[in-house]
VOPAGU-2260 file (C-alpha; in pm, 1 decimal, decimal comma):
REM VOPAGU-2260
SITE   aa  ch    i         X         Y         Z
SITE  UNK   A    0   -1657,9    2748,7    -502,7
SITE  UNK   A    1   -1740,1    3075,7    -677,6
SITE  UNK   A    2   -1571,8    3285,3    -407,0
SITE  UNK   A    3   -1263,7    3065,2    -392,2
SITE  UNK   A    4   -1212,0    3065,5    -767,1
SITE  UNK   A    5   -1249,4    3442,6    -778,9
SITE  UNK   A    6    -985,6    3492,2    -508,1
SITE  UNK   A    7    -651,6    3594,9    -664,0
SITE  UNK   A    8    -461,4    3391,1    -402,8
SITE  UNK   A    9    -601,2    3066,0    -542,0
SITE  UNK   A   10    -529,0    2931,2    -886,8
SITE  UNK   A   11    -779,1    2643,6    -863,2
SITE  UNK   A   12   -1035,1    2508,5    -619,1
SITE  UNK   A   13   -1262,9    2207,0    -595,0
SITE  UNK   A   14   -1465,8    1998,4    -351,1
SITE  UNK   A   15   -1449,3    1627,9    -272,0
SITE  UNK   A   16   -1606,3    1388,9     -25,5
SITE  UNK   A   17   -1262,3    1242,4      55,2
SITE  UNK   A   18   -1227,5    1294,6     429,5
SITE  UNK   A   19    -907,6    1485,7     503,0
SITE  UNK   A   20    -782,7    1370,5     162,2
SITE  UNK   A   21    -737,3    1021,6     306,4
SITE  UNK   A   22   -1064,8     826,5     311,6
SITE  UNK   A   23   -1347,6     815,1      59,2
SITE  UNK   A   24   -1559,4     508,0      -9,1
SITE  UNK   A   25   -1586,1     180,0    -193,0
SITE  UNK   A   26   -1865,9      -7,0    -362,6
SITE  UNK   A   27   -1929,7    -322,5    -556,1
SITE  UNK   A   28   -2011,1    -256,8    -917,9
SITE  UNK   A   29   -2154,1    -425,9   -1224,2
SITE  UNK   A   30   -2014,3    -370,1   -1572,2
SITE  UNK   A   31   -2286,9    -362,2   -1835,7
SITE  UNK   A   32   -2286,4    -682,5   -2036,8
SITE  UNK   A   33   -2126,5    -895,1   -1762,9
SITE  UNK   A   34   -2314,9   -1159,7   -1564,6
SITE  UNK   A   35   -2258,6   -1197,0   -1190,0
SITE  UNK   A   36   -2380,3   -1502,2    -999,7
SITE  UNK   A   37   -2306,1   -1381,1    -647,0
SITE  UNK   A   38   -2229,1   -1049,9    -482,6
SITE  UNK   A   39   -1867,6   -1161,7    -428,0
SITE  UNK   A   40   -1827,3   -1191,1    -805,1
SITE  UNK   A   41   -1884,2    -817,1    -842,4
SITE  UNK   A   42   -1564,5    -606,6    -827,0
SITE  UNK   A   43   -1526,7    -403,4    -508,6
SITE  UNK   A   44   -1371,5     -73,6    -610,3
SITE  UNK   A   45   -1306,9     276,9    -479,9
SITE  UNK   A   46   -1517,6     580,7    -555,2
SITE  UNK   A   47   -1494,6     952,3    -488,4
SITE  UNK   A   48   -1749,5    1230,1    -532,7
SITE  UNK   A   49   -1587,7    1543,8    -677,7
SITE  UNK   A   50   -1681,1    1873,6    -837,9
SITE  UNK   A   51   -1567,6    2001,7   -1172,8
SITE  UNK   A   52   -1208,3    2124,7   -1164,2
SITE  UNK   A   53   -1101,8    1857,8    -916,5
SITE  UNK   A   54    -848,4    1694,9   -1148,0
SITE  UNK   A   55    -710,2    2029,2   -1258,4
SITE  UNK   A   56    -663,8    2136,2    -895,9
SITE  UNK   A   57    -463,4    1822,4    -820,4
SITE  UNK   A   58    -282,0    1824,0   -1157,0
SITE  UNK   A   59    -423,0    1480,5   -1241,1
SITE  UNK   A   60    -391,1    1423,4   -1613,0
SITE  UNK   A   61    -702,4    1359,9   -1823,9
SITE  UNK   A   62    -613,7    1072,2   -2058,9
SITE  UNK   A   63    -935,5    1041,2   -2257,3
SITE  UNK   A   64   -1278,0    1200,6   -2279,2
SITE  UNK   A   65   -1379,0    1503,4   -2076,4
SITE  UNK   A   66   -1389,7    1640,1   -1722,6
SITE  UNK   A   67   -1707,6    1691,8   -1521,2
SITE  UNK   A   68   -1905,1    2010,7   -1579,4
SITE  UNK   A   69   -2152,7    2203,9   -1367,8
SITE  UNK   A   70   -2430,3    2072,2   -1592,8
SITE  UNK   A   71   -2366,1    1707,9   -1505,7
SITE  UNK   A   72   -2655,0    1575,4   -1296,0
SITE  UNK   A   73   -2797,6    1230,3   -1238,4
SITE  UNK   A   74   -3142,8    1353,8   -1335,9
SITE  UNK   A   75   -3009,6    1435,5   -1683,9
SITE  UNK   A   76   -2754,5    1160,1   -1740,9
SITE  UNK   A   77   -2564,6     970,0   -1469,7
SITE  UNK   A   78   -2197,7     994,4   -1562,2
SITE  UNK   A   79   -1864,0     888,3   -1417,8
SITE  UNK   A   80   -1492,7     926,0   -1477,3
SITE  UNK   A   81   -1268,4     624,5   -1417,8
SITE  UNK   A   82    -896,8     596,6   -1362,1
SITE  UNK   A   83    -661,9     418,2   -1599,0
SITE  UNK   A   84    -645,9     109,5   -1377,0
SITE  UNK   A   85   -1025,0      74,4   -1383,9
SITE  UNK   A   86   -1034,6     111,1   -1763,0
SITE  UNK   A   87    -750,4    -135,4   -1811,8
SITE  UNK   A   88    -895,5    -396,8   -1576,8
SITE  UNK   A   89   -1251,6    -397,1   -1708,7
SITE  UNK   A   90   -1213,3    -299,5   -2074,6
SITE  UNK   A   91    -860,1    -402,3   -2166,8
SITE  UNK   A   92    -732,4    -218,8   -2472,3
SITE  UNK   A   93   -1079,0    -100,1   -2571,0
SITE  UNK   A   94   -1187,4     256,0   -2494,4
SITE  UNK   A   95   -1376,5     293,9   -2168,8
SITE  UNK   A   96   -1553,6     613,9   -2280,2
SITE  UNK   A   97   -1916,8     543,4   -2354,7
SITE  UNK   A   98   -1926,4     216,9   -2156,6
SITE  UNK   A   99   -2158,5     184,6   -1858,6
SITE  UNK   A  100   -2153,9      43,1   -1507,3
SITE  UNK   A  101   -2357,8      77,0   -1188,4
SITE  UNK   A  102   -2301,9      52,8    -815,2
SITE  UNK   A  103   -2446,8    -232,8    -612,1
SITE  UNK   A  104   -2515,6    -215,8    -240,9
SITE  UNK   A  105   -2697,0    -399,8      35,1
SITE  UNK   A  106   -2552,4    -738,0     -63,4
SITE  UNK   A  107   -2678,5    -715,7    -419,2
SITE  UNK   A  108   -3020,8    -572,7    -335,7
SITE  UNK   A  109   -2966,9    -199,6    -398,4
SITE  UNK   A  110   -2869,5     -80,0    -744,4
SITE  UNK   A  111   -2754,4     260,9    -853,3
SITE  UNK   A  112   -2824,5     407,7   -1197,1
SITE  UNK   A  113   -2629,0     295,2   -1501,5
SITE  UNK   A  114   -2346,4     547,3   -1533,0
SITE  UNK   A  115   -2190,1     638,4   -1863,2
SITE  UNK   A  116   -1812,2     679,7   -1853,8
SITE  UNK   A  117   -1723,3    1020,7   -1999,5
SITE  UNK   A  118   -1352,5    1034,4   -1917,6
SITE  UNK   A  119   -1040,6     847,0   -1807,5
SITE  UNK   A  120    -777,8    1003,1   -1580,3
SITE  UNK   A  121    -429,9     898,7   -1470,8
SITE  UNK   A  122    -399,7     662,6   -1176,5
SITE  UNK   A  123    -395,2     828,7    -834,7
SITE  UNK   A  124    -405,1     627,3    -513,6
SITE  UNK   A  125    -767,7     606,7    -401,5
SITE  UNK   A  126    -725,8     357,6    -118,1
SITE  UNK   A  127    -687,1     506,8     226,4
SITE  UNK   A  128    -354,4     499,6     411,6
SITE  UNK   A  129    -434,1     158,0     560,0
SITE  UNK   A  130    -461,5    -181,9     397,1
SITE  UNK   A  131    -799,3    -290,2     264,4
SITE  UNK   A  132    -730,0    -618,8      83,9
SITE  UNK   A  133   -1095,1    -663,3     -12,1
SITE  UNK   A  134   -1095,5    -350,4    -232,4
SITE  UNK   A  135    -933,1    -305,5    -575,1
SITE  UNK   A  136    -668,7     -42,4    -634,5
SITE  UNK   A  137    -876,7      96,1    -922,6
SITE  UNK   A  138   -1164,9     337,2    -882,1
SITE  UNK   A  139   -1410,0     582,2   -1030,5
SITE  UNK   A  140   -1531,1     937,3    -973,4
SITE  UNK   A  141   -1885,0    1072,0    -988,2
SITE  UNK   A  142   -2019,2    1429,1    -969,6
SITE  UNK   A  143   -2018,5    1566,2    -617,6
SITE  UNK   A  144   -2398,0    1591,6    -577,2
SITE  UNK   A  145   -2471,8    1248,6    -724,3
SITE  UNK   A  146   -2635,9     959,2    -544,4
SITE  UNK   A  147   -2395,5     670,6    -499,7
SITE  UNK   A  148   -2647,6     400,0    -409,1
SITE  UNK   A  149   -3013,3     365,8    -494,3
SITE  UNK   A  150   -3235,4     534,9    -752,2
SITE  UNK   A  151   -3176,2     881,6    -893,0
SITE  UNK   A  152   -3320,6    1169,5    -690,9
SITE  UNK   A  153   -3493,4    1468,9    -844,7
SITE  UNK   A  154   -3255,1    1722,1    -690,6
SITE  UNK   A  155   -2888,0    1715,3    -590,2
SITE  UNK   A  156   -2792,9    1474,8    -313,7
SITE  UNK   A  157   -2683,6    1653,7       3,3
SITE  UNK   A  158   -2348,6    1586,1     166,9
SITE  UNK   A  159   -2263,9    1579,0     536,5
SITE  UNK   A  160   -1932,5    1755,9     479,5
SITE  UNK   A  161   -1701,5    1874,8     206,6
SITE  UNK   A  162   -1326,5    1871,4     179,4
SITE  UNK   A  163   -1214,8    2194,2      14,9
SITE  UNK   A  164    -905,0    2171,8    -204,9
SITE  UNK   A  165    -722,4    2484,2    -316,8
SITE  UNK   A  166    -401,7    2540,0    -509,0
SITE  UNK   A  167    -223,4    2872,3    -465,0
SITE  UNK   A  168    -112,9    3083,1    -755,7
SITE  UNK   A  169     237,7    3010,4    -871,1
SITE  UNK   A  170     218,8    2641,6    -783,0
SITE  UNK   A  171     396,1    2410,7   -1028,4
SITE  UNK   A  172     161,1    2241,8   -1270,8
SITE  UNK   A  173     300,8    1902,2   -1363,4
SITE  UNK   A  174      57,3    1670,8   -1542,9
SITE  UNK   A  175      30,9    1327,5   -1393,5
SITE  UNK   A  176     183,4    1423,1   -1059,6
SITE  UNK   A  177      56,4    1222,7    -765,5
SITE  UNK   A  178    -150,5    1341,8    -475,2
SITE  UNK   A  179     134,3    1345,0    -226,3
SITE  UNK   A  180     316,8    1589,2    -449,4
SITE  UNK   A  181      30,3    1826,3    -516,1
SITE  UNK   A  182     -77,1    1824,6    -152,8
SITE  UNK   A  183     167,4    2104,5     -88,7
SITE  UNK   A  184     204,3    2296,7    -415,3
SITE  UNK   A  185     435,0    2591,5    -382,9
SITE  UNK   A  186     596,9    2430,5     -80,4
SITE  UNK   A  187     465,3    2332,6     262,4
SITE  UNK   A  188     526,4    2680,4     401,6
SITE  UNK   A  189     324,2    2843,8     125,9
SITE  UNK   A  190      38,1    2595,2     163,8
SITE  UNK   A  191      32,3    2628,8     542,4
SITE  UNK   A  192     -36,0    3003,3     517,8
SITE  UNK   A  193    -356,7    2965,9     316,5
SITE  UNK   A  194    -580,8    2883,9     612,7
SITE  UNK   A  195    -680,8    3243,8     697,0
SITE  UNK   A  196    -750,9    3327,1     332,0
SITE  UNK   A  197    -964,0    3017,4     300,1
SITE  UNK   A  198   -1156,6    3101,6     616,3
SITE  UNK   A  199   -1222,7    3456,4     491,4
SITE  UNK   A  200   -1380,3    3325,2     173,0
SITE  UNK   A  201   -1595,4    3079,1     368,3
SITE  UNK   A  202   -1707,5    3359,3     601,9
SITE  UNK   A  203   -1834,3    3558,2     306,4
SITE  UNK   A  204   -2077,1    3278,7     232,0
SITE  UNK   A  205   -2162,5    3176,5     589,6
SITE  UNK   A  206   -1990,9    3340,4     892,1
SITE  UNK   A  207   -2110,1    3057,4    1118,2
SITE  UNK   A  208   -1953,8    2781,9     910,9
SITE  UNK   A  209   -1626,0    2657,7    1067,6
SITE  UNK   A  210   -1331,0    2492,6     899,0
SITE  UNK   A  211   -1182,8    2174,5    1039,8
SITE  UNK   A  212    -849,9    2001,2     974,9
SITE  UNK   A  213    -698,3    2284,9     774,5
SITE  UNK   A  214    -363,2    2176,1     633,9
SITE  UNK   A  215    -190,5    1996,6     353,6
SITE  UNK   A  216    -278,7    1644,3     246,5
SITE  UNK   A  217      56,7    1525,3     378,5
SITE  UNK   A  218     -13,6    1670,3     723,2
SITE  UNK   A  219    -353,5    1499,3     733,0
SITE  UNK   A  220    -205,0    1167,8     625,2
SITE  UNK   A  221      69,7    1196,8     887,0
SITE  UNK   A  222    -190,9    1250,5    1158,6
SITE  UNK   A  223    -347,5     914,0    1072,5
SITE  UNK   A  224     -18,7     730,7    1033,6
SITE  UNK   A  225     170,6     877,5    1330,9
SITE  UNK   A  226      77,5     606,1    1581,8
SITE  UNK   A  227     128,0     332,0    1324,4
SITE  UNK   A  228     473,2     464,9    1238,7
SITE  UNK   A  229     572,2     451,2    1606,9
SITE  UNK   A  230     446,0      92,2    1628,6
SITE  UNK   A  231     628,6       6,5    1305,7
SITE  UNK   A  232     955,5     147,6    1440,4
SITE  UNK   A  233     914,0     -46,8    1763,7
SITE  UNK   A  234     845,5    -373,3    1582,5
SITE  UNK   A  235    1138,3    -305,9    1349,2
SITE  UNK   A  236    1368,8    -269,9    1648,9
SITE  UNK   A  237    1222,8    -581,0    1813,4
SITE  UNK   A  238    1262,1    -772,3    1487,9
SITE  UNK   A  239    1622,4    -657,7    1445,1
SITE  UNK   A  240    1706,5    -763,5    1800,9
SITE  UNK   A  241    1529,1   -1096,4    1745,5
SITE  UNK   A  242    1723,0   -1166,1    1425,7
SITE  UNK   A  243    2049,0   -1065,9    1594,1
SITE  UNK   A  244    1985,9   -1301,1    1888,3
SITE  UNK   A  245    1882,7   -1580,5    1652,3
SITE  UNK   A  246    2202,5   -1529,7    1451,9
SITE  UNK   A  247    2416,6   -1541,2    1767,1
SITE  UNK   A  248    2236,1   -1853,6    1886,0
SITE  UNK   A  249    2275,8   -2021,9    1547,7
SITE  UNK   A  250    2644,2   -1934,8    1537,3
SITE  UNK   A  251    2697,0   -2067,8    1888,7
SITE  UNK   A  252    2520,1   -2399,1    1824,9
SITE  UNK   A  253    2693,5   -2463,3    1491,5
SITE  UNK   A  254    3034,1   -2362,6    1627,5
SITE  UNK   A  255    2991,6   -2581,9    1936,9
SITE  UNK   A  256    2882,5   -2874,5    1720,0
SITE  UNK   A  257    3190,7   -2846,8    1500,7
SITE  UNK   A  258    3430,4   -2800,9    1795,0
SITE  UNK   A  259    3293,9   -3118,3    1954,0
SITE  UNK   A  260    3415,5   -3309,9    1648,2
SITE  UNK   A  261    3779,9   -3207,0    1678,2
SITE  UNK   A  262    3887,4   -3561,5    1772,5
SITE  UNK   A  263    3691,3   -3702,2    1478,4
SITE  UNK   A  264    3867,0   -3464,1    1242,3
SITE  UNK   A  265    4203,8   -3575,8    1382,7
SITE  UNK   A  266    4123,7   -3943,2    1316,0
SITE  UNK   A  267    4006,5   -3868,1     962,0
SITE  UNK   A  268    4318,2   -3663,0     890,6
SITE  UNK   A  269    4541,3   -3933,8    1036,0
SITE  UNK   A  270    4376,2   -4180,9     796,4
SITE  UNK   A  271    4451,9   -3956,3     497,6
SITE  UNK   A  272    4162,8   -3712,0     467,8
SITE  UNK   A  273    4275,7   -3368,2     352,4
SITE  UNK   A  274    4138,7   -3032,1     468,7
SITE  UNK   A  275    3916,1   -2983,6     161,6
SITE  UNK   A  276    3739,8   -3313,2     221,4
SITE  UNK   A  277    3687,8   -3234,4     588,7
SITE  UNK   A  278    3548,0   -2891,0     512,0
SITE  UNK   A  279    3319,8   -3028,7     242,6
SITE  UNK   A  280    3184,3   -3291,5     480,9
SITE  UNK   A  281    3122,6   -3038,5     756,6
SITE  UNK   A  282    2952,1   -2793,6     520,7
SITE  UNK   A  283    2734,8   -3066,9     375,9
SITE  UNK   A  284    2618,1   -3182,3     717,4
SITE  UNK   A  285    2565,2   -2824,4     830,1
SITE  UNK   A  286    2367,3   -2756,5     512,8
SITE  UNK   A  287    2137,3   -3050,2     587,0
SITE  UNK   A  288    2071,0   -2920,7     937,5
SITE  UNK   A  289    2018,2   -2567,4     807,9
SITE  UNK   A  290    1784,0   -2685,7     533,0
SITE  UNK   A  291    1575,0   -2882,1     782,2
SITE  UNK   A  292    1554,6   -2584,7    1016,7
SITE  UNK   A  293    1468,2   -2336,0     743,2
SITE  UNK   A  294    1212,8   -2571,3     591,0
SITE  UNK   A  295    1039,8   -2620,4     923,9
SITE  UNK   A  296    1052,2   -2251,3    1018,8
SITE  UNK   A  297     944,4   -2111,1     683,2
SITE  UNK   A  298     676,3   -2377,9     650,1
SITE  UNK   A  299     523,7   -2291,2     987,1
SITE  UNK   A  300     542,2   -1920,1     905,1
SITE  UNK   A  301     365,5   -1974,0     571,7
SITE  UNK   A  302      99,0   -2184,0     744,3
SITE  UNK   A  303      36,5   -1912,8    1004,2
SITE  UNK   A  304      15,6   -1660,9     719,1
SITE  UNK   A  305    -263,9   -1865,2     563,1
SITE  UNK   A  306    -454,0   -1929,3     886,9
SITE  UNK   A  307    -436,2   -1570,8    1010,2
SITE  UNK   A  308    -406,9   -1390,8     676,3
SITE  UNK   A  309    -667,0   -1118,9     738,7
SITE  UNK   A  310    -536,7   -1033,6    1084,7
SITE  UNK   A  311    -177,0   -1016,1     963,4
SITE  UNK   A  312    -264,5    -813,6     651,9
SITE  UNK   A  313    -444,0    -555,3     864,4
SITE  UNK   A  314    -111,7    -483,2    1037,4
SITE  UNK   A  315      96,6    -466,9     719,9
SITE  UNK   A  316     135,1    -189,9     462,6
SITE  UNK   A  317     175,1    -259,9      92,1
SITE  UNK   A  318     309,5    -609,6     154,9
SITE  UNK   A  319     165,1    -960,6     167,1
SITE  UNK   A  320     209,3   -1207,9     455,9
SITE  UNK   A  321     364,1   -1434,0     191,1
SITE  UNK   A  322     600,8   -1178,2      43,7
SITE  UNK   A  323     871,8   -1390,4    -123,5
SITE  UNK   A  324    1142,1   -1125,3     -83,8
SITE  UNK   A  325    1102,0   -1129,8     295,6
SITE  UNK   A  326    1119,9   -1508,3     312,7
SITE  UNK   A  327    1423,2   -1522,1      83,2
SITE  UNK   A  328    1602,9   -1244,0     272,8
SITE  UNK   A  329    1560,1   -1416,1     609,3
SITE  UNK   A  330    1666,6   -1751,2     466,1
SITE  UNK   A  331    1978,2   -1600,4     306,1
SITE  UNK   A  332    2073,2   -1417,5     626,7
SITE  UNK   A  333    2048,2   -1732,8     836,3
SITE  UNK   A  334    2231,7   -1932,2     568,2
SITE  UNK   A  335    2523,1   -1686,5     574,6
SITE  UNK   A  336    2535,9   -1696,9     954,5
SITE  UNK   A  337    2527,7   -2077,2     952,3
SITE  UNK   A  338    2800,7   -2091,5     687,3
SITE  UNK   A  339    3030,7   -1863,4     889,3
SITE  UNK   A  340    2950,5   -2053,6    1210,4
SITE  UNK   A  341    3045,2   -2379,1    1038,0
SITE  UNK   A  342    3344,3   -2282,8     827,0
SITE  UNK   A  343    3536,2   -2083,3    1089,8
SITE  UNK   A  344    3568,6   -2355,5    1359,6
SITE  UNK   A  345    3603,9   -2627,1    1094,1
SITE  UNK   A  346    3900,9   -2451,5     934,4
SITE  UNK   A  347    4052,7   -2397,5    1276,7
SITE  UNK   A  348    4009,4   -2764,3    1366,5
SITE  UNK   A  349    4160,4   -2890,2    1040,2
SITE  UNK   A  350    4476,1   -2686,5    1099,1
SITE  UNK   A  351    4546,1   -2862,7    1428,6
SITE  UNK   A  352    4810,9   -3133,4    1427,4
SITE  UNK   A  353    4635,1   -3475,7    1407,7
SITE  UNK   A  354    4826,4   -3603,1    1709,9
SITE  UNK   A  355    4704,3   -3309,6    1920,9
SITE  UNK   A  356    4352,8   -3353,9    1784,7
SITE  UNK   A  357    4356,8   -3723,2    1878,7
SITE  UNK   A  358    4452,7   -3634,6    2236,1
SITE  UNK   A  359    4174,4   -3373,3    2266,2
SITE  UNK   A  360    3868,0   -3457,7    2466,9
């Protein structure tokens, strides 16, 4: 950290335990003053271990309180910084600074120290790139060498690895910007050229220490999401083809059903029914059939979403298996197709001379 911050190529530097800027950790917690009957009652939230200067390096705005300092240590006073979502969820409109919470592990058997909240920062996505419906969006940060679970240790807790974050000089500093934006300050090309400079500074401290996964946060995220994006594109194409075939099939069935009633329309028109009445009758009957089909299909889909919720959610991104917009969109699409499939042949049949319609088979 000392060498990186002294290098003129870097404007800011920090360490985090977030693996490749994508995955960190989560823990159940207890808010001081709240009673919890079971472990499931405790909120399951995200955490990240970071050094001082972390928020400045990522341009994450400090909303209240203070940042971490090099003097922060669990042996002195266990502290934490929470994001705005955490503060809002657990403390409402009251200030979160000065309040305390602790981590809980091992199914409610392992407790961390009570941590005093010293700061609140703007919301930054702490969940990994994949869905984890059992974990809150909110989260907290603790000093890098702190112990997450269990009692306080005398010395700093060791880490298996560190993710080094650097921001080059001349990078735009925009308070409150999100991680995806600050992952490549100064542009992707500028960020991509910092690998050799970073390795040189590491070599000064330990020539035998290698660097892994050097790149921008966006590049690291893309490496995790590449396969999933291919699968998503494939399923999108399959879904589009499936909807197209369903629409063609619906149109064909409705159109055939209406054409089969040409003789009936002729009789009704011969007895005095006008075109408006015929069309209204056909649309009403088609609407009943469509409503029954949509009710059955959407009902079965909703039931499957309940029965296999966890499995379906694991394959979705930022959307629920019961997303109302998806259900409404599909229903509207099929309703439009059914309407066109009904109205077109019905209008054509009502324009036929009743005598010709009566002779049709």
